[in-house]
VONU-680320 format. One line per 2 residues: for each residue x, y, z of C-alpha. Coordinates in steps of 0.5 Angstrom, whole numbers, plus 2048, in hexadecimal, padded with zeros to 3 digits. Each point is the difference from the previous one (the first is absolute). Example, Ala and Ser with C-alpha at 12.3 -4.5 7.8 and 13.67 -1.06 7.14 Angstrom:
<nodes>
819 7F7 810; 802 807 7FE .
</nodes>
This chain:
<nodes>
8D4 99D 7C2; 803 7FF 808 .
807 7FE 800; 7FD 7FB 805 .
7FB 7FB 801; 7FF 801 808 .
802 805 805; 7FF 801 807 .
804 803 806; 802 7FD 806 .
801 804 807; 806 7FE 805 .
7FE 7FA 804; 7FC 7FD 7FB .
800 7F9 7FC; 7FE 7FD 7FA .
800 7FB 7FB; 7FE 7FE 7F9 .
802 7FA 7FB; 803 803 7FA .
801 7FC 7F9; 807 7FF 7FD .
801 806 7FB; 7FD 805 805 .
804 806 803; 7FF 803 807 .
802 807 802; 801 802 806 .
801 807 802; 802 804 806 .
7FB 806 800; 803 804 806 .
807 7FE 802; 802 7FA 805 .
7FC 7FA 7FE; 802 7F9 801 .
7FC 7FB 7FC; 801 7F9 802 .
7FF 7FA 7FC; 7FF 7F8 7FF .
7FF 7FC 7FA; 7FD 7FA 7FF .
7FD 7FB 7FA; 7F8 800 801 .
800 7F9 7FC; 805 7FD 806 .
801 805 806; 806 7FC 802 .
804 803 7FB; 801 807 802 .
806 806 800; 807 7FE 802 .
804 806 802; 807 7FC 800 .
7FF 7FD 7FA; 7FE 807 7FD .
806 803 803; 806 7FB 7FF .
7FE 7FE 7F8; 800 807 7FE .
806 802 805; 7FD 806 803 .
7FE 802 807; 7FB 805 7FD .
7FB 800 7FB; 7FE 805 7FB .
7FF 800 7F9; 802 7FA 7FC .
7FF 7FB 805; 7FB 7FB 801 .
7FD 7FD 806; 800 7F8 800 .
7FC 7FB 803; 803 7FA 805 .
7FF 7FC 7F9; 804 804 7FC .
7FC 803 7FC; 7FF 808 7FF .
7FA 803 803; 801 807 7FD .
805 805 7FE; 802 807 802 .
7FE 803 7FA; 801 808 802 .
803 803 806; 801 807 802 .
802 7FE 807; 806 7FC 7FE .
800 7FC 807; 7FB 7FA 803 .
802 7FB 805; 7FE 7F9 802 .
804 7FE 806; 7FC 804 806 .
7FA 7FD 800; 7FA 803 803 .
7FF 803 807; 7FB 7FD 805 .
7FC 803 805; 805 800 806 .
805 804 7FB; 7FB 805 7FE .
7FD 801 807; 807 802 802 .
801 804 7FB; 7FA 804 7FF .
7FC 7FE 806; 7FA 7FC 801 .
7FA 802 7FC; 7FA 7FB 7FD .
7FA 800 7FC; 7FB 801 806 .
804 806 802; 802 804 7F9 .
7FC 7FC 7FB; 804 801 7FA .
806 804 803; 801 7FA 804 .
808 7FE 800; 7FF 7F9 7FC .
806 7FC 7FF; 803 7FC 7F9 .
800 7F9 804; 7F9 800 802 .
7FE 804 7F9; 803 7FA 7FD .
7FC 7FB 804; 7F9 804 7FF .
801 7FF 7F8; 803 7F9 800 .
7FA 7FE 804; 7FB 802 7FA .
804 7FA 7FC; 800 7FB 805 .
808 802 803; 802 801 806 .
807 801 804; 804 7FA 7FD .
7FF 803 7F9; 803 807 802 .
807 801 7FD; 805 806 7FF .
7FD 805 7FD; 802 806 7FB .
800 807 803; 7FF 805 7FA .
803 807 801; 804 7FD 805 .
808 801 7FF; 804 7FC 806 .
807 800 801; 805 7FB 803 .
806 802 804; 806 7FC 801 .
7FD 7FC 806; 7FA 7FE 7FC .
7FC 805 804; 7FA 803 7FB .
7FD 807 800; 7FB 804 7FC .
803 805 7FD; 7FA 803 7FC .
7F9 7FF 800; 7FC 802 7FA .
7FF 806 7FC; 7FB 804 7FE .
7FD 7FE 7F8; 805 7FA 800 .
7FD 7FA 7FD; 802 7F8 7FE .
7FD 7FC 7FA; 800 7F9 801 .
7FE 7FB 7FA; 7FD 7FA 801 .
803 7FA 7FC; 7FC 7FB 805 .
7F9 800 802; 801 802 807 .
7FC 802 807; 803 806 802 .
7FF 802 808; 803 806 802 .
800 805 806; 801 808 801 .
802 7FF 807; 807 803 803 .
807 7FD 7FE; 802 7FC 806 .
807 805 800; 7FC 806 800 .
802 805 804; 7FB 805 800 .
7FD 803 807; 7F8 800 7FC .
7FD 7FB 7FD; 801 801 7F8 .
7FA 802 7FD; 801 801 7F8 .
7FC 7FC 7FC; 802 7FC 7FA .
7FC 7FF 7F9; 7FF 7FA 7FD .
7FF 7FF 7F8; 7FF 7FA 7FC .
803 801 7F9; 7FE 7FD 7F9 .
803 7FA 7FE; 806 7FE 7FC .
806 7FC 7FF; 801 7FB 806 .
807 804 802; 803 807 7FD .
807 7FF 7FD; 803 804 806 .
7FF 7FA 804; 803 7FA 7FB .
807 804 7FF; 802 7FA 806 .
801 7F9 7FE; 7FD 7FE 807 .
7F9 803 7FE; 800 7FD 7F9 .
800 7FA 803; 7FB 802 805 .
7FB 802 7FB; 802 7F9 7FC .
7FD 7FD 807; 7FA 804 7FF .
7FF 7FE 7F9; 801 7F8 802 .
7FB 801 805; 7FA 803 7FC .
802 7FA 7FA; 7FF 7FB 805 .
7F8 803 801; 7FF 801 7F8 .
7FB 7FA 7FD; 805 7FB 7FC .
7FE 800 7F9; 801 7FA 7FB .
</nodes>
């Protein structure tokens, strides 16, 4: 039996979205190295509830995300937990690069000129996917950038230390029904001279427990999971 329920591969400069049920896992793999995966999360039943980067970091006392960390909504609920991670460092402070930044870094190259080899940017990629669900610019938020290690110096200047690694993967286990929106465009701090072209493999894994034990060692995450349980309890019909 296949270890996954669905699999696809996204080339660089692409975007993708999908509604995942709680218990499902999403595995991202950097196929050839140098990949960046920007991701936003929304509650499909209430699209006003979305991923909150500041709360995710401060409630877990961290600057990076890796195995054992959870991604929180702005309602104090947990979208997902990082179940496995071979890269070890994912950032959620730099956001997504816009068209001007990508053109400055890599040159302008649109679809009419280059088709799928165009120089797409993360911000427009997010907006393209969000439009499918009636969302727009005001619904953008700080995203996660998977496979991006970013450091800050003593003056607060950020630098991209490492971008991707061939074969590196991260697995997210969802504890809330979630609309996942992602892109495979360059990181806003990318320093490459050429537009990165490494693909990203996406796998949807079989259902299991809402969160792995590694994500429940922190009391903050146990409280967050309780908020999830209360949310679903309120949806259940009340018996006599």
